[in-house]
Steps between C-alpha positions, in 0.01 A plus 500: 500500500409352163260785433765766530583639147650835604657667799432865603680728752296690756476772589523639145655818651700476819586809707812525704596793712834654594635505853830561674498174694770293331357151573146516636178526308123449533228359277146614421225262596385259229127580562350830413398725787708309758678724755857588402718434799865441586644384838752784485261765380670495163840579646801277599663498845696809416206705381562468132201471269450145371459443128168369366578188293291391209412135498421303187326161468436251219151374407426219258208553257317312230523577126233775552687665784270377774712473817524148636744517791812661641839346410786501740849356534329172607363465146820561309812710449424869469742757359407868528653770279473871558637806315465849663631841402460869581477731200377814672803727428504397133124567448299814450384753759167448665289807426148375489307178427516489118166328463270784623354791294713751673820325381373454142405865465132414479410697814471877443784703630758227521753435222602140415759364734846423356723337750881532451756239594647482850871568512482646149863614510625134509600409147305226303811283519493504886131495564493124546721556805206675669317162494562277810459150365499243766524221243333161500516290824379140533422306818357152581458271793331551842624754755778607263682817615270517800737727687570724205879454514554332161605753242420253218138597547552884532415758239830685574665503159328819368686832513400870466670775305796683643682785316839348564408182334513299817123428509346435842372143587134498603332214679137441381399205718530125528328169455410238769277194513269385784447150622263429225731614227298817448690807380578786737621826338644773728574839346749773575590673821331828426834679412517796267796720387615755254810433293628857559351546850240750383202577715151387382299795381152362392253224588558276194780591262842540668785474252813320609296287752421135523320270739477115552132434412461272197272262313505224254377161382473186710517162338506136616553154369384179674595142429228285651587168657302348217771634271295773329661844472299824502609852427259704719296798381713796629438764758650840596657637814554864595666665793328793652561749794412387850142468618482724805138408597459132407142395483348827430373480142452775241160598372615348169748222542740362235269202477207726432691670220607178334146350536370803316778456235403143457142617433632755244676212329169315471624229743320599823582313817200655674145378554210681343325543841711631795526318829477720805798354690721465196430818313298753699617475856866539419431846350297601798757372750784682332335833598563464872819310441650791317419712809804333680733665251329833432354732758236649269361160408510404872276794582266423210484123495706366799389351822200676662439714190163507316690394195628164648324240288667193656325494837301173568179693502568668168620186337188317598302771322724519190513120445117476517386403153150613560373853407478595865821700470469584131539879548799459734679300233409759242626787717835324544533425131442870416802590708737325253660687207404385150798340316387642167683821600254720309450753774696634801379326814750627749278450804427122428676184602782389523685804651798443274677703250502373142734440209436842346619708791798704379490861623326441841292809438138524612412644162581177309197362336605159377275235658800274521645725773307257722493127482202282458457128573529256212198477264414138612507619861268784423264258307505259789409776744211606269375142492534469877315825546215371289487181707655271227770318701564176698674462831776249418755370750605720790875547530676283749258207483718275292864379531745439222423130495130572475526645155554320172831518326347726227386749759838473676671607181258785446546620858877499460458730194298732719675505841812680386315747280238581767786648700609731222339822369292517183526876481542793486799478279720798546697276454398274789652255747554148357418570135331761292260570210628236245350228723156608383575446132373172350794501254727430794352152553498164325209388728337640813769584757775354271748753376587448135862416422703648219822376341638834383581755773525857365681730735316812378240603242662836386587822675140551638221280607133598447169328514495394142838327523424340842169350399562380150534135389869409516557776748640477857185349647466227240686240702755532779853391588682516830466847650226620279235539768691691765681726248194724481528571869675769703879499544582465773197346657543701824439836335150404386427316820574817701315731259167317468322661792175685563369856494678625187206739422483728809139590461400135555691463828808315603353145518300418195516443212810285522708269278574154632516506880441122529863438411639846619281620792410864547384512861545227763414383852820504694633233741497754783134576440418130472671441834271773656198317363624169645567658836228377741558802719437749218162672504259461214570863398876432499448189288273684260754782463776251431288308246388816322859628469652446155857616411675518171676169415787698333541745783864596540564422135244664268309676775637709780402403853215705638144604423376571241714261291733707279699340215869553526668750269645465255309201359827328401611469858212272584540264209882471546465442874246218425754327263712439810232473764243277339584203722455714819136602457217305656314202368128477587424179694161359569454489881232396739256759634432592859196277537295821553198530277584863448798398294562252217612140558790539268724804440786577262774647713831653383782267610883498486559871422844610604498854379464743796265480797148647505547626849823685412324650206204607703732664750672696233166597359365612834808711568490660155133573462353797697194394698265727313594335168414150614196364315274424792245329281732218415482230770785298350736804527383570858557139593859519370559827688363356819706187477810716448420712809455189709829364378673827601348483846624136535 
C-alpha cells in the first residue's frame, strides 16, 4: 500500500446497453474471450431484455503508472461520481464520417459534406431543452441500491423538449455498487419518442425524436485506511443499443479500433511481433463466427465450408511457425483488403460495407465503400504470413486470479470494447468515427475532458470544423460521444442490414450483423437437430436453413426475403418491437461430428410463428413458383404441410 501514489479507474471506457427489464441486468466476463452467458438467456422472468451493466474497478499504481493491486471497499471508503447526458437532438445530422476523403471533398465526384443541425426550427434560446442532462450522481458503500429502487441514485432529472413548455422527464439510468464497492452503471430502458408523435422517416436523423442512450465521465475518490486520499484517473461510460448476438465479435472490434488509435498517437499498446492466439487466431475465428449471423458468410466461411479456418486441423496448420505451411498463410493473407484504401477491392475480406457507402450503387468507385481491417491487424497478418510470429497463451488457459493486476486492468479495458464494433461507421452501433481520432484522447483509451461545453459550432458542421484544434473532438463532456449517433437508435439498428447492392446478392456485404443479425438459425430448426429420431437429411436441412432475423418487421415472411414497403414501416415497427425479436444464444451441439459442438440459436422471439408463416406462404405461392433449389425453403414448406396434416 505504501507504494501506491495514484489510483486509476478501469475499464477506461465502460459499455452499458439498454434493456426493458426494470431491475435485472447482466455483466460481461472480466477475462477476454470468455463465453458471455446469462442464466435467463439475457431476459427476465417476464421475457424482458436485461440491461448490460458497466462495472468499474479501482487500481492502485506507483508514480510511473505501473499497476500494483486492485483497491476495494476493504481498503478504504470509495465514492463514485458519474455524469451522463443525451445530446443527439441538439447536435448535427449524421451524413457521413467527416474524416474520410469523400466527406472532405478530396475524392472525385463528391462535394464536401456540410451537415445541418437536427431540429433546426427550434430557436437558439430553446435548443438547450433538446439536451437530456441526467446530472451528476454520487454513490458509495457496498451493495448500495442493489435492488435499483432508490431514486437518489437514478439519472431521472433530465427532460426533453415539449412545444407546450412542459418538457418530458427522461430516465437515463442509475448507479449501484457490488459487494466490493465497485461501481455498476445501468443505462436506459431503450425508450424513444417524438415530441409531436411524428413517424420516423430515416435511419439516423429524425427530428422531434429522442432516445435514452447516453454517455459521460466516471470519477472516483478513495480514502484509504491509512488516511491518504486519492482522486482517481477518470473513465467514461456510454450506453448503447442491445447486443442481440452476445459473444459474436466483429471483424474489427472497438478494442482493435482504439488500439490502432493509440498507435496513431505514438503510444502503442501492441507488441512488435504478433502472437498467434492473441492477434491472429481471433481474426480467423471471427470468419466462421460471423456465419451465425449472416447466411452468406455461413456459406463461405461457416461450419463445413472450405473457408472455415477455425477447425482443429486448420488451426494446427496455421499455428505452425515453420515454413511447412508458408504458402497457405500467404494465400489467406492475400484474401484481406488493404487498409490503405488506394484501390477498390470489393471481392476481398471482410465482406462488410465501408464508411464511404452513400448511394448504394454498384457504379460507386470509392474504395471506402468496403471496409478493411485496421492497419496494425493487416501488418500482423503480413508478419504471420511470413512466419514472423509467436504462439502466446491459448485463450481459456488462465483464470482471473492467475494474471497479474496490471494485466487484469488491461483486460478490463479490452473486454467491454471487444464486444463493440470498430466499424463501419455509418454511423455505427455503440459509437462512430470520432473514436478513431487521436485528438479525442488524453492517453490511450482515456477520453479527454473539457471544461467548456459548446452546444453547437455554427449552422453547419464540416470536416474542417470537426477536426480542428479546439473543435468538437478536442475534449468531451457528458453526452459528447453518443450525440454523433442515430436518433432514435432503433431506426439505425433496423436499417443496417445486408444486400443493399442488388448485383452482389442479398447476404453480403453487410454492415454490423454481430450486434444486429441478418440471418439466424431458429429454435424450431435447432429442435429438429436435437431430435434423436430425425434423420441426418432432416437435421442437415434444419441446420442449413437460415431465416431473416427481422422477418415480420423489416422483411416480409416468405422466400425470397423481401423488404417491407414503405421503408418507414419497418423502422417504425422496430421502435416498438425491439424487445420482441430474438437474441442469439450459444447452445450445445448434437454430439454428431457432422455438426458443430456449439451453435448460436435464436431465442426468446415473440413475433409470430415460423410454422404459421410457412403455412401462409405455402397457400399463397403457386407450386410452380416455389424455388426447388432452396433446401431451406423446402424444409419450411414440408414442415408446414406436416403440421396441416396433424
